[in-house]
Steps between C-alpha positions, in 0.01 A plus 500: 500500500783736422267741323288578808572813699497483879160671504362256243632204701337636816168548316529152351568343841194677643290383204614139535407505869155634409461228235593236758254644752211515251560166324599296805530129428369550146828665397740284299761750385583860418714565193666822383503519120537756224765767467581513873575127502697519175700798621414724205244726667469874451431748782129504408469119475246329723566197718325193355392233747347160421303344785427128475222374727276206572132568429520855362129557568561479876770769496379852580644659185339836585710518818813430298430758231359766737820484704690616192238738360460683830880519533494308827851393405597853604719579201437650159588176323289321240465131581304286255344172616395197298322225691479148358403165642817294520345206316379721214838672477666158468253403225585818310867416540453156342318672211805728456307823544764771437404720797521208743826377347650848545393514864661161562814580302567854621313509829643486849307315769470731800295272723379142476347235726 
């Protein structure tokens, strides 16, 4: 994660803790992907996060997104979330969906069970 500033890392740590609190035992993993993971980000680049869960319908997605929209992170940093069921994400991987392949190839797992 060489391309994250100290402030971005602090915001990311706070966001991951919120994700863990909201998702509980439904959380499988949190993955950083995109330009921040690749190390080719620009100052205006957002932080892309993939959240893999069990039973997506039982995760309070509004709580996850509101935390970021209301700037509860406490920093002026744009964090983008994508939430997938782990099983579905794996199916997309076996179908060689380019987006999923890029997340797996370039992403950095930040938290996992």
